PDB file of N, CA, C and O in Angstrom:
ATOM      1  N   UNK A   1      82.740  94.086  17.887  1.00  0.00           N
ATOM      2  CA  UNK A   1      82.749  93.231  16.731  1.00  0.00           C
ATOM      3  C   UNK A   1      81.319  92.773  16.425  1.00  0.00           C
ATOM      4  O   UNK A   1      80.909  92.773  15.264  1.00  0.00           O
ATOM      5  N   UNK A   2      80.572  92.391  17.430  1.00  0.00           N
ATOM      6  CA  UNK A   2      79.191  91.931  17.263  1.00  0.00           C
ATOM      7  C   UNK A   2      78.272  93.157  17.355  1.00  0.00           C
ATOM      8  O   UNK A   2      77.715  93.451  18.412  1.00  0.00           O
ATOM      9  N   UNK A   3      78.128  93.849  16.249  1.00  0.00           N
ATOM     10  CA  UNK A   3      77.383  95.128  16.222  1.00  0.00           C
ATOM     11  C   UNK A   3      75.920  94.981  16.581  1.00  0.00           C
ATOM     12  O   UNK A   3      75.318  95.916  17.109  1.00  0.00           O
ATOM     13  N   UNK A   4      75.335  93.825  16.305  1.00  0.00           N
ATOM     14  CA  UNK A   4      73.906  93.620  16.535  1.00  0.00           C
ATOM     15  C   UNK A   4      73.617  92.839  17.818  1.00  0.00           C
ATOM     16  O   UNK A   4      72.471  92.477  18.084  1.00  0.00           O
ATOM     17  N   UNK A   5      74.651  92.584  18.606  1.00  0.00           N
ATOM     18  CA  UNK A   5      74.505  91.824  19.849  1.00  0.00           C
ATOM     19  C   UNK A   5      73.786  90.503  19.630  1.00  0.00           C
ATOM     20  O   UNK A   5      72.928  90.112  20.421  1.00  0.00           O
ATOM     21  N   UNK A   6      74.140  89.824  18.558  1.00  0.00           N
ATOM     22  CA  UNK A   6      73.528  88.538  18.229  1.00  0.00           C
ATOM     23  C   UNK A   6      74.233  87.380  18.928  1.00  0.00           C
ATOM     24  O   UNK A   6      73.704  86.269  18.970  1.00  0.00           O
ATOM     25  N   UNK A   7      75.415  87.626  19.476  1.00  0.00           N
ATOM     26  CA  UNK A   7      76.165  86.564  20.134  1.00  0.00           C
ATOM     27  C   UNK A   7      77.133  85.870  19.196  1.00  0.00           C
ATOM     28  O   UNK A   7      77.815  84.922  19.584  1.00  0.00           O
ATOM     29  N   UNK A   8      77.191  86.342  17.968  1.00  0.00           N
ATOM     30  CA  UNK A   8      78.100  85.761  16.981  1.00  0.00           C
ATOM     31  C   UNK A   8      78.355  86.781  15.871  1.00  0.00           C
ATOM     32  O   UNK A   8      77.649  87.783  15.757  1.00  0.00           O
ATOM     33  N   UNK A   9      79.359  86.513  15.068  1.00  0.00           N
ATOM     34  CA  UNK A   9      79.594  87.258  13.828  1.00  0.00           C
ATOM     35  C   UNK A   9      79.818  86.231  12.725  1.00  0.00           C
ATOM     36  O   UNK A   9      80.249  85.106  12.978  1.00  0.00           O
ATOM     37  N   UNK A  10      79.517  86.640  11.505  1.00  0.00           N
ATOM     38  CA  UNK A  10      79.806  85.771  10.379  1.00  0.00           C
ATOM     39  C   UNK A  10      81.284  85.916  10.031  1.00  0.00           C
ATOM     40  O   UNK A  10      81.937  86.859  10.478  1.00  0.00           O
ATOM     41  N   UNK A  11      81.807  84.999   9.246  1.00  0.00           N
ATOM     42  CA  UNK A  11      83.205  85.087   8.860  1.00  0.00           C
ATOM     43  C   UNK A  11      83.444  86.348   8.033  1.00  0.00           C
ATOM     44  O   UNK A  11      84.502  86.966   8.144  1.00  0.00           O
ATOM     45  N   UNK A  12      82.474  86.734   7.206  1.00  0.00           N
ATOM     46  CA  UNK A  12      82.605  87.975   6.433  1.00  0.00           C
ATOM     47  C   UNK A  12      82.566  89.191   7.345  1.00  0.00           C
ATOM     48  O   UNK A  12      83.305  90.153   7.136  1.00  0.00           O
ATOM     49  N   UNK A  13      81.712  89.151   8.349  1.00  0.00           N
ATOM     50  CA  UNK A  13      81.672  90.230   9.334  1.00  0.00           C
ATOM     51  C   UNK A  13      82.988  90.343  10.088  1.00  0.00           C
ATOM     52  O   UNK A  13      83.460  91.443  10.378  1.00  0.00           O
ATOM     53  N   UNK A  14      83.570  89.200  10.399  1.00  0.00           N
ATOM     54  CA  UNK A  14      84.867  89.186  11.073  1.00  0.00           C
ATOM     55  C   UNK A  14      85.934  89.812  10.167  1.00  0.00           C
ATOM     56  O   UNK A  14      86.731  90.637  10.616  1.00  0.00           O
ATOM     57  N   UNK A  15      85.942  89.412   8.889  1.00  0.00           N
ATOM     58  CA  UNK A  15      86.907  89.975   7.941  1.00  0.00           C
ATOM     59  C   UNK A  15      86.747  91.481   7.813  1.00  0.00           C
ATOM     60  O   UNK A  15      87.739  92.209   7.762  1.00  0.00           O
ATOM     61  N   UNK A  16      85.503  91.955   7.761  1.00  0.00           N
ATOM     62  CA  UNK A  16      85.254  93.397   7.689  1.00  0.00           C
ATOM     63  C   UNK A  16      85.740  94.110   8.942  1.00  0.00           C
ATOM     64  O   UNK A  16      86.329  95.188   8.861  1.00  0.00           O
ATOM     65  N   UNK A  17      85.495  93.511  10.096  1.00  0.00           N
ATOM     66  CA  UNK A  17      85.941  94.123  11.356  1.00  0.00           C
ATOM     67  C   UNK A  17      87.457  94.239  11.396  1.00  0.00           C
ATOM     68  O   UNK A  17      87.987  95.271  11.807  1.00  0.00           O
ATOM     69  N   UNK A  18      88.155  93.201  10.977  1.00  0.00           N
ATOM     70  CA  UNK A  18      89.621  93.233  10.956  1.00  0.00           C
ATOM     71  C   UNK A  18      90.103  94.343  10.026  1.00  0.00           C
ATOM     72  O   UNK A  18      91.029  95.080  10.363  1.00  0.00           O
ATOM     73  N   UNK A  19      89.479  94.461   8.862  1.00  0.00           N
ATOM     74  CA  UNK A  19      89.880  95.493   7.906  1.00  0.00           C
ATOM     75  C   UNK A  19      89.644  96.891   8.482  1.00  0.00           C
ATOM     76  O   UNK A  19      90.517  97.754   8.390  1.00  0.00           O
ATOM     77  N   UNK A  20      88.476  97.116   9.070  1.00  0.00           N
ATOM     78  CA  UNK A  20      88.117  98.428   9.580  1.00  0.00           C
ATOM     79  C   UNK A  20      88.896  98.824  10.829  1.00  0.00           C
ATOM     80  O   UNK A  20      89.234  99.995  11.003  1.00  0.00           O
ATOM     81  N   UNK A  21      89.184  97.860  11.698  1.00  0.00           N
ATOM     82  CA  UNK A  21      89.789  98.171  12.991  1.00  0.00           C
ATOM     83  C   UNK A  21      91.280  97.912  13.067  1.00  0.00           C
ATOM     84  O   UNK A  21      91.974  98.492  13.902  1.00  0.00           O
ATOM     85  N   UNK A  22      91.773  97.048  12.206  1.00  0.00           N
ATOM     86  CA  UNK A  22      93.192  96.687  12.261  1.00  0.00           C
ATOM     87  C   UNK A  22      93.944  97.124  11.006  1.00  0.00           C
ATOM     88  O   UNK A  22      95.175  97.120  10.981  1.00  0.00           O
ATOM     89  N   UNK A  23      93.203  97.499   9.971  1.00  0.00           N
ATOM     90  CA  UNK A  23      93.832  97.926   8.738  1.00  0.00           C
ATOM     91  C   UNK A  23      94.449  96.791   7.936  1.00  0.00           C
ATOM     92  O   UNK A  23      95.332  97.016   7.109  1.00  0.00           O
ATOM     93  N   UNK A  24      93.984  95.573   8.181  1.00  0.00           N
ATOM     94  CA  UNK A  24      94.528  94.405   7.502  1.00  0.00           C
ATOM     95  C   UNK A  24      93.424  93.753   6.682  1.00  0.00           C
ATOM     96  O   UNK A  24      92.352  93.449   7.206  1.00  0.00           O
ATOM     97  N   UNK A  25      93.681  93.542   5.411  1.00  0.00           N
ATOM     98  CA  UNK A  25      92.698  92.910   4.538  1.00  0.00           C
ATOM     99  C   UNK A  25      92.933  91.400   4.510  1.00  0.00           C
ATOM    100  O   UNK A  25      94.031  90.943   4.194  1.00  0.00           O
ATOM    101  N   UNK A  26      91.911  90.644   4.835  1.00  0.00           N
ATOM    102  CA  UNK A  26      91.980  89.181   4.750  1.00  0.00           C
ATOM    103  C   UNK A  26      91.401  88.794   3.393  1.00  0.00           C
ATOM    104  O   UNK A  26      90.247  89.097   3.088  1.00  0.00           O
ATOM    105  N   UNK A  27      92.205  88.129   2.594  1.00  0.00           N
ATOM    106  CA  UNK A  27      91.768  87.726   1.263  1.00  0.00           C
ATOM    107  C   UNK A  27      90.596  86.761   1.356  1.00  0.00           C
ATOM    108  O   UNK A  27      90.522  85.940   2.269  1.00  0.00           O
ATOM    109  N   UNK A  28      89.683  86.871   0.400  1.00  0.00           N
ATOM    110  CA  UNK A  28      88.494  86.012   0.384  1.00  0.00           C
ATOM    111  C   UNK A  28      88.849  84.528   0.406  1.00  0.00           C
ATOM    112  O   UNK A  28      88.146  83.728   1.023  1.00  0.00           O
ATOM    113  N   UNK A  29      89.931  84.163  -0.261  1.00  0.00           N
ATOM    114  CA  UNK A  29      90.311  82.747  -0.292  1.00  0.00           C
ATOM    115  C   UNK A  29      90.862  82.259   1.053  1.00  0.00           C
ATOM    116  O   UNK A  29      90.972  81.052   1.269  1.00  0.00           O
ATOM    117  N   UNK A  30      91.211  83.185   1.963  1.00  0.00           N
ATOM    118  CA  UNK A  30      91.697  82.801   3.294  1.00  0.00           C
ATOM    119  C   UNK A  30      90.573  82.684   4.321  1.00  0.00           C
ATOM    120  O   UNK A  30      90.763  82.095   5.386  1.00  0.00           O
ATOM    121  N   UNK A  31      89.421  83.233   4.011  1.00  0.00           N
ATOM    122  CA  UNK A  31      88.311  83.214   4.967  1.00  0.00           C
ATOM    123  C   UNK A  31      87.840  81.801   5.339  1.00  0.00           C
ATOM    124  O   UNK A  31      87.570  81.557   6.515  1.00  0.00           O
ATOM    125  N   UNK A  32      87.730  80.868   4.397  1.00  0.00           N
ATOM    126  CA  UNK A  32      87.298  79.519   4.796  1.00  0.00           C
ATOM    127  C   UNK A  32      88.243  78.855   5.808  1.00  0.00           C
ATOM    128  O   UNK A  32      87.783  78.152   6.708  1.00  0.00           O
ATOM    129  N   UNK A  33      89.546  79.070   5.670  1.00  0.00           N
ATOM    130  CA  UNK A  33      90.495  78.489   6.622  1.00  0.00           C
ATOM    131  C   UNK A  33      90.320  79.120   8.001  1.00  0.00           C
ATOM    132  O   UNK A  33      90.395  78.428   9.016  1.00  0.00           O
ATOM    133  N   UNK A  34      90.091  80.418   8.038  1.00  0.00           N
ATOM    134  CA  UNK A  34      89.843  81.080   9.324  1.00  0.00           C
ATOM    135  C   UNK A  34      88.550  80.580   9.954  1.00  0.00           C
ATOM    136  O   UNK A  34      88.453  80.403  11.169  1.00  0.00           O
ATOM    137  N   UNK A  35      87.574  80.362   9.107  1.00  0.00           N
ATOM    138  CA  UNK A  35      86.295  79.864   9.611  1.00  0.00           C
ATOM    139  C   UNK A  35      86.469  78.515  10.297  1.00  0.00           C
ATOM    140  O   UNK A  35      85.849  78.259  11.329  1.00  0.00           O
ATOM    141  N   UNK A  36      87.298  77.661   9.738  1.00  0.00           N
ATOM    142  CA  UNK A  36      87.555  76.359  10.363  1.00  0.00           C
ATOM    143  C   UNK A  36      88.202  76.516  11.734  1.00  0.00           C
ATOM    144  O   UNK A  36      87.957  75.714  12.636  1.00  0.00           O
ATOM    145  N   UNK A  37      89.025  77.544  11.889  1.00  0.00           N
ATOM    146  CA  UNK A  37      89.682  77.782  13.186  1.00  0.00           C
ATOM    147  C   UNK A  37      88.701  78.267  14.249  1.00  0.00           C
ATOM    148  O   UNK A  37      88.770  77.849  15.404  1.00  0.00           O
ATOM    149  N   UNK A  38      87.783  79.155  13.849  1.00  0.00           N
ATOM    150  CA  UNK A  38      86.902  79.804  14.815  1.00  0.00           C
ATOM    151  C   UNK A  38      85.538  79.151  14.977  1.00  0.00           C
ATOM    152  O   UNK A  38      84.878  79.364  15.994  1.00  0.00           O
ATOM    153  N   UNK A  39      85.099  78.369  14.012  1.00  0.00           N
ATOM    154  CA  UNK A  39      83.748  77.825  14.013  1.00  0.00           C
ATOM    155  C   UNK A  39      83.793  76.309  14.212  1.00  0.00           C
ATOM    156  O   UNK A  39      83.782  75.546  13.246  1.00  0.00           O
ATOM    157  N   UNK A  40      83.842  75.889  15.464  1.00  0.00           N
ATOM    158  CA  UNK A  40      83.956  74.462  15.780  1.00  0.00           C
ATOM    159  C   UNK A  40      82.764  73.632  15.307  1.00  0.00           C
ATOM    160  O   UNK A  40      82.936  72.488  14.885  1.00  0.00           O
ATOM    161  N   UNK A  41      81.570  74.192  15.372  1.00  0.00           N
ATOM    162  CA  UNK A  41      80.377  73.433  15.026  1.00  0.00           C
ATOM    163  C   UNK A  41      79.955  73.629  13.567  1.00  0.00           C
ATOM    164  O   UNK A  41      78.941  73.084  13.132  1.00  0.00           O
ATOM    165  N   UNK A  42      80.714  74.386  12.840  1.00  0.00           N
ATOM    166  CA  UNK A  42      80.483  74.641  11.406  1.00  0.00           C
ATOM    167  C   UNK A  42      79.061  75.108  11.119  1.00  0.00           C
ATOM    168  O   UNK A  42      78.371  74.562  10.258  1.00  0.00           O
ATOM    169  N   UNK A  43      78.641  76.129  11.858  1.00  0.00           N
ATOM    170  CA  UNK A  43      77.329  76.720  11.615  1.00  0.00           C
ATOM    171  C   UNK A  43      77.453  78.091  10.956  1.00  0.00           C
ATOM    172  O   UNK A  43      76.499  78.869  10.938  1.00  0.00           O
ATOM    173  N   UNK A  44      78.633  78.379  10.417  1.00  0.00           N
ATOM    174  CA  UNK A  44      78.927  79.626   9.708  1.00  0.00           C
ATOM    175  C   UNK A  44      78.855  80.841  10.618  1.00  0.00           C
ATOM    176  O   UNK A  44      78.623  81.960  10.163  1.00  0.00           O
ATOM    177  N   UNK A  45      79.055  80.609  11.897  1.00  0.00           N
ATOM    178  CA  UNK A  45      79.034  81.693  12.884  1.00  0.00           C
ATOM    179  C   UNK A  45      80.267  81.583  13.766  1.00  0.00           C
ATOM    180  O   UNK A  45      80.704  80.488  14.121  1.00  0.00           O
ATOM    181  N   UNK A  46      80.808  82.719  14.105  1.00  0.00           N
ATOM    182  CA  UNK A  46      81.905  82.763  15.077  1.00  0.00           C
ATOM    183  C   UNK A  46      81.291  83.281  16.371  1.00  0.00           C
ATOM    184  O   UNK A  46      80.993  84.468  16.501  1.00  0.00           O
ATOM    185  N   UNK A  47      81.107  82.378  17.317  1.00  0.00           N
ATOM    186  CA  UNK A  47      80.552  82.761  18.607  1.00  0.00           C
ATOM    187  C   UNK A  47      81.630  83.361  19.496  1.00  0.00           C
ATOM    188  O   UNK A  47      82.823  83.127  19.302  1.00  0.00           O
ATOM    189  N   UNK A  48      81.191  84.124  20.458  1.00  0.00           N
ATOM    190  CA  UNK A  48      82.124  84.793  21.379  1.00  0.00           C
ATOM    191  C   UNK A  48      83.041  83.790  22.072  1.00  0.00           C
ATOM    192  O   UNK A  48      84.255  83.988  22.121  1.00  0.00           O
ATOM    193  N   UNK A  49      82.468  82.722  22.604  1.00  0.00           N
ATOM    194  CA  UNK A  49      83.257  81.726  23.329  1.00  0.00           C
ATOM    195  C   UNK A  49      84.252  81.012  22.413  1.00  0.00           C
ATOM    196  O   UNK A  49      85.398  80.779  22.798  1.00  0.00           O
ATOM    197  N   UNK A  50      83.811  80.666  21.197  1.00  0.00           N
ATOM    198  CA  UNK A  50      84.723  80.033  20.235  1.00  0.00           C
ATOM    199  C   UNK A  50      85.886  80.950  19.914  1.00  0.00           C
ATOM    200  O   UNK A  50      87.036  80.515  19.845  1.00  0.00           O
ATOM    201  N   UNK A  51      85.577  82.231  19.716  1.00  0.00           N
ATOM    202  CA  UNK A  51      86.616  83.202  19.386  1.00  0.00           C
ATOM    203  C   UNK A  51      87.619  83.329  20.524  1.00  0.00           C
ATOM    204  O   UNK A  51      88.828  83.261  20.303  1.00  0.00           O
ATOM    205  N   UNK A  52      87.124  83.512  21.723  1.00  0.00           N
ATOM    206  CA  UNK A  52      88.009  83.675  22.889  1.00  0.00           C
ATOM    207  C   UNK A  52      88.850  82.427  23.110  1.00  0.00           C
ATOM    208  O   UNK A  52      90.048  82.525  23.374  1.00  0.00           O
ATOM    209  N   UNK A  53      88.238  81.259  23.006  1.00  0.00           N
ATOM    210  CA  UNK A  53      88.969  80.007  23.205  1.00  0.00           C
ATOM    211  C   UNK A  53      90.073  79.847  22.152  1.00  0.00           C
ATOM    212  O   UNK A  53      91.164  79.368  22.463  1.00  0.00           O
ATOM    213  N   UNK A  54      89.791  80.244  20.922  1.00  0.00           N
ATOM    214  CA  UNK A  54      90.759  80.082  19.842  1.00  0.00           C
ATOM    215  C   UNK A  54      91.948  81.019  19.991  1.00  0.00           C
ATOM    216  O   UNK A  54      93.081  80.617  19.728  1.00  0.00           O
ATOM    217  N   UNK A  55      91.717  82.251  20.406  1.00  0.00           N
ATOM    218  CA  UNK A  55      92.824  83.212  20.462  1.00  0.00           C
ATOM    219  C   UNK A  55      93.513  83.271  21.818  1.00  0.00           C
ATOM    220  O   UNK A  55      94.568  83.892  21.944  1.00  0.00           O
ATOM    221  N   UNK A  56      92.941  82.640  22.825  1.00  0.00           N
ATOM    222  CA  UNK A  56      93.527  82.703  24.172  1.00  0.00           C
ATOM    223  C   UNK A  56      94.738  81.800  24.295  1.00  0.00           C
ATOM    224  O   UNK A  56      94.820  80.738  23.678  1.00  0.00           O
ATOM    225  N   UNK A  57      95.675  82.256  25.109  1.00  0.00           N
ATOM    226  CA  UNK A  57      96.867  81.475  25.418  1.00  0.00           C
ATOM    227  C   UNK A  57      96.678  80.902  26.811  1.00  0.00           C
ATOM    228  O   UNK A  57      96.352  81.628  27.751  1.00  0.00           O
ATOM    229  N   UNK A  58      96.880  79.617  26.940  1.00  0.00           N
ATOM    230  CA  UNK A  58      96.725  78.967  28.227  1.00  0.00           C
ATOM    231  C   UNK A  58      98.031  79.049  29.007  1.00  0.00           C
ATOM    232  O   UNK A  58      99.081  78.665  28.493  1.00  0.00           O
ATOM    233  N   UNK A  59      97.979  79.538  30.222  1.00  0.00           N
ATOM    234  CA  UNK A  59      99.143  79.601  31.089  1.00  0.00           C
ATOM    235  C   UNK A  59      98.949  78.625  32.237  1.00  0.00           C
ATOM    236  O   UNK A  59      97.862  78.506  32.803  1.00  0.00           O
ATOM    237  N   UNK A  60     100.020  77.936  32.564  1.00  0.00           N
ATOM    238  CA  UNK A  60      99.984  77.069  33.728  1.00  0.00           C
ATOM    239  C   UNK A  60     100.769  77.756  34.827  1.00  0.00           C
ATOM    240  O   UNK A  60     101.892  78.214  34.617  1.00  0.00           O
ATOM    241  N   UNK A  61     100.164  77.821  36.001  1.00  0.00           N
ATOM    242  CA  UNK A  61     100.857  78.452  37.112  1.00  0.00           C
ATOM    243  C   UNK A  61     101.839  77.470  37.709  1.00  0.00           C
ATOM    244  O   UNK A  61     101.502  76.319  37.986  1.00  0.00           O
ATOM    245  N   UNK A  62     103.053  77.939  37.903  1.00  0.00           N
ATOM    246  CA  UNK A  62     104.089  77.096  38.494  1.00  0.00           C
ATOM    247  C   UNK A  62     103.960  77.144  40.017  1.00  0.00           C
ATOM    248  O   UNK A  62     103.642  78.186  40.590  1.00  0.00           O
ATOM    249  N   UNK A  63     104.208  76.016  40.657  1.00  0.00           N
ATOM    250  CA  UNK A  63     104.246  75.999  42.112  1.00  0.00           C
ATOM    251  C   UNK A  63     105.430  76.832  42.564  1.00  0.00           C
ATOM    252  O   UNK A  63     106.384  77.028  41.811  1.00  0.00           O
ATOM    253  N   UNK A  64     105.368  77.325  43.798  1.00  0.00           N
ATOM    254  CA  UNK A  64     106.468  78.135  44.313  1.00  0.00           C
ATOM    255  C   UNK A  64     107.784  77.370  44.292  1.00  0.00           C
ATOM    256  O   UNK A  64     108.845  77.954  44.073  1.00  0.00           O
ATOM    257  N   UNK A  65     107.710  76.056  44.520  1.00  0.00           N
ATOM    258  CA  UNK A  65     108.923  75.243  44.520  1.00  0.00           C
ATOM    259  C   UNK A  65     109.529  75.164  43.125  1.00  0.00           C
ATOM    260  O   UNK A  65     110.747  75.056  42.981  1.00  0.00           O
ATOM    261  N   UNK A  66     108.681  75.219  42.095  1.00  0.00           N
ATOM    262  CA  UNK A  66     109.162  75.105  40.730  1.00  0.00           C
ATOM    263  C   UNK A  66     109.577  76.445  40.146  1.00  0.00           C
ATOM    264  O   UNK A  66     110.227  76.490  39.102  1.00  0.00           O
ATOM    265  N   UNK A  67     109.209  77.534  40.805  1.00  0.00           N
ATOM    266  CA  UNK A  67     109.533  78.852  40.272  1.00  0.00           C
ATOM    267  C   UNK A  67     111.043  79.046  40.264  1.00  0.00           C
ATOM    268  O   UNK A  67     111.725  78.608  41.191  1.00  0.00           O
ATOM    269  N   UNK A  68     111.570  79.691  39.241  1.00  0.00           N
ATOM    270  CA  UNK A  68     113.015  79.893  39.178  1.00  0.00           C
ATOM    271  C   UNK A  68     113.490  80.787  40.315  1.00  0.00           C
ATOM    272  O   UNK A  68     112.827  81.752  40.695  1.00  0.00           O
ATOM    273  N   UNK A  69     114.634  80.445  40.834  1.00  0.00           N
ATOM    274  CA  UNK A  69     115.231  81.237  41.898  1.00  0.00           C
ATOM    275  C   UNK A  69     115.890  82.455  41.271  1.00  0.00           C
ATOM    276  O   UNK A  69     116.245  82.447  40.093  1.00  0.00           O
ATOM    277  N   UNK A  70     116.048  83.507  42.077  1.00  0.00           N
ATOM    278  CA  UNK A  70     116.723  84.700  41.561  1.00  0.00           C
ATOM    279  C   UNK A  70     118.153  84.339  41.221  1.00  0.00           C
ATOM    280  O   UNK A  70     118.927  83.907  42.075  1.00  0.00           O
ATOM    281  N   UNK A  71     118.483  84.522  39.973  1.00  0.00           N
ATOM    282  CA  UNK A  71     119.826  84.215  39.510  1.00  0.00           C
ATOM    283  C   UNK A  71     120.362  85.418  38.769  1.00  0.00           C
ATOM    284  O   UNK A  71     119.612  86.154  38.128  1.00  0.00           O
ATOM    285  N   UNK A  72     121.651  85.611  38.861  1.00  0.00           N
ATOM    286  CA  UNK A  72     122.271  86.652  38.071  1.00  0.00           C
ATOM    287  C   UNK A  72     122.439  86.155  36.664  1.00  0.00           C
ATOM    288  O   UNK A  72     122.680  84.965  36.461  1.00  0.00           O
ATOM    289  N   UNK A  73     122.320  87.028  35.674  1.00  0.00           N
ATOM    290  CA  UNK A  73     122.615  86.599  34.312  1.00  0.00           C
ATOM    291  C   UNK A  73     124.048  86.127  34.199  1.00  0.00           C
ATOM    292  O   UNK A  73     124.916  86.581  34.944  1.00  0.00           O
ATOM    293  N   UNK A  74     124.302  85.214  33.265  1.00  0.00           N
ATOM    294  CA  UNK A  74     125.623  84.622  33.118  1.00  0.00           C
ATOM    295  C   UNK A  74     126.712  85.664  32.919  1.00  0.00           C
ATOM    296  O   UNK A  74     127.818  85.506  33.435  1.00  0.00           O
ATOM    297  N   UNK A  75     126.413  86.733  32.175  1.00  0.00           N
ATOM    298  CA  UNK A  75     127.440  87.725  31.900  1.00  0.00           C
ATOM    299  C   UNK A  75     127.794  88.556  33.121  1.00  0.00           C
ATOM    300  O   UNK A  75     128.810  89.249  33.093  1.00  0.00           O
ATOM    301  N   UNK A  76     127.011  88.523  34.189  1.00  0.00           N
ATOM    302  CA  UNK A  76     127.275  89.283  35.404  1.00  0.00           C
ATOM    303  C   UNK A  76     128.019  88.467  36.455  1.00  0.00           C
ATOM    304  O   UNK A  76     128.472  89.020  37.457  1.00  0.00           O
ATOM    305  N   UNK A  77     128.152  87.162  36.243  1.00  0.00           N
ATOM    306  CA  UNK A  77     128.832  86.328  37.224  1.00  0.00           C
ATOM    307  C   UNK A  77     130.312  86.695  37.254  1.00  0.00           C
ATOM    308  O   UNK A  77     130.897  87.093  36.247  1.00  0.00           O
ATOM    309  N   UNK A  78     130.890  86.549  38.425  1.00  0.00           N
ATOM    310  CA  UNK A  78     132.325  86.808  38.541  1.00  0.00           C
ATOM    311  C   UNK A  78     133.091  85.737  37.804  1.00  0.00           C
ATOM    312  O   UNK A  78     132.792  84.546  37.899  1.00  0.00           O
ATOM    313  N   UNK A  79     134.074  86.184  37.076  1.00  0.00           N
ATOM    314  CA  UNK A  79     134.904  85.235  36.360  1.00  0.00           C
ATOM    315  C   UNK A  79     136.048  84.808  37.262  1.00  0.00           C
ATOM    316  O   UNK A  79     136.541  85.579  38.084  1.00  0.00           O
ATOM    317  N   UNK A  80     136.450  83.576  37.090  1.00  0.00           N
ATOM    318  CA  UNK A  80     137.564  83.054  37.889  1.00  0.00           C
ATOM    319  C   UNK A  80     138.825  83.792  37.476  1.00  0.00           C
ATOM    320  O   UNK A  80     139.043  84.030  36.288  1.00  0.00           O
ATOM    321  N   UNK A  81     139.666  84.159  38.450  1.00  0.00           N
ATOM    322  CA  UNK A  81     140.916  84.854  38.118  1.00  0.00           C
ATOM    323  C   UNK A  81     141.801  83.971  37.239  1.00  0.00           C
ATOM    324  O   UNK A  81     141.906  82.761  37.440  1.00  0.00           O
ATOM    325  N   UNK A  82     142.425  84.609  36.273  1.00  0.00           N
ATOM    326  CA  UNK A  82     143.306  83.863  35.376  1.00  0.00           C
ATOM    327  C   UNK A  82     144.636  83.615  36.062  1.00  0.00           C
ATOM    328  O   UNK A  82     145.086  84.403  36.895  1.00  0.00           O
ATOM    329  N   UNK A  83     145.243  82.523  35.700  1.00  0.00           N
ATOM    330  CA  UNK A  83     146.566  82.190  36.191  1.00  0.00           C
ATOM    331  C   UNK A  83     147.560  83.172  35.600  1.00  0.00           C
ATOM    332  O   UNK A  83     147.437  83.533  34.429  1.00  0.00           O
ATOM    333  N   UNK A  84     148.535  83.612  36.369  1.00  0.00           N
ATOM    334  CA  UNK A  84     149.509  84.586  35.867  1.00  0.00           C
ATOM    335  C   UNK A  84     150.299  83.989  34.710  1.00  0.00           C
ATOM    336  O   UNK A  84     150.790  84.731  33.859  1.00  0.00           O
ATOM    337  N   UNK A  85     150.436  82.653  34.657  1.00  0.00           N
ATOM    338  CA  UNK A  85     151.175  82.009  33.574  1.00  0.00           C
ATOM    339  C   UNK A  85     150.458  82.203  32.247  1.00  0.00           C
ATOM    340  O   UNK A  85     151.103  82.331  31.206  1.00  0.00           O
ATOM    341  N   UNK A  86     149.098  82.225  32.276  1.00  0.00           N
ATOM    342  CA  UNK A  86     148.316  82.346  31.053  1.00  0.00           C
ATOM    343  C   UNK A  86     148.349  83.758  30.478  1.00  0.00           C
ATOM    344  O   UNK A  86     148.067  83.940  29.294  1.00  0.00           O
ATOM    345  N   UNK A  87     148.687  84.765  31.290  1.00  0.00           N
ATOM    346  CA  UNK A  87     148.656  86.149  30.832  1.00  0.00           C
ATOM    347  C   UNK A  87     149.757  86.525  29.926  1.00  0.00           C
ATOM    348  O   UNK A  87     149.826  87.671  29.481  1.00  0.00           O
TER     349      UNK A  87
END
């Protein structure tokens, strides 16, 4: 994405990269909103760290005690036998 190894891309450069590599056109009127998402310091640059922080999903590791135990899905559980009167 950063063709010149400058450490950042402009919002227009980002839009061009998305179009060229993903085949998706970002409308010019949508670029300012994207810029607000990626450019925390509003210097008209999308830095590598800002980009990664914005698109990354934070996962919290569960303790072993909190991890779900192996359970059978509900549809696999044995059903209680029906009463012969109900049949």
